[in-house]
C-alpha positions, 0 to 999 in steps of 0.5 A: 315436877318443876325443874328449873327456877323459871318453872318455880316461879311460873308456879308460885306466881300461878298458886297465889293467882289460884288462891285468889280466883278460888277465895273469889268464886267460894264468895260468888256461890256463897252469896249465890245461896249454895249450901255447903255441900254444894260449895264442896262439890263445886270448889273440890275440883278446884282445891284438887288442882291448887292442892298438886300445884302446892305439892309441887311448889314444895318438892322443889323447895326441899329439893333446894335445902338438899332433900333428895329422899331415897332410891329403891331398886333404880325406881325413879332414877330419873326423878332422882337425876333431875332432882340431884341437878336441882339440889346441886344448883345446876341449871340445864344448860350448865348439865349440857355443857358438862355432858357435851350435848345441847340444852335442848337435849337435857330439857327433854330428858328431863320432861321425860324423867330419862325414861329408858335412860340407860345405866352408861347415860345415868352414869355420866349425868350423875359424873357430870354433876359430880354425884356418887350413887352408893348401893346398899342391899337388903335382904327382903324380911320375907326372905330372911323369914322363910329360910329360917324357917326351912333352915331351923339349925341356920338360927 
């Protein structure tokens, strides 16, 4: 996950360099007489890395536009905290200042996607980001349908 503007700029440069390298590599292999199937077999791993990096860049760009997605049952809370910081346009340094911790602590927490974060700590980060987390509880469809079958009077 790209977490800072510096990482984003580095990823853009790497993506362009990889695009160029992939094209040059493909041309050399084609000149060497590899068949279409052989080219695919050789280039697929390189394309896979390229596509993964491109996905990360596009994900960061969506965040910068404010698209953070949804959080379900707190799965991905750490990644969501990082995403919210990016969306709010707050640097790791600024978040560290707001939390009263060293910037390296925020960097480490984000690198680990706040693994094992406590509710209290997550709440402090949300407060520092000036973000309000709201909950909506949905009853699973299977529980509703099984309960209705068990209690036909309730229909």
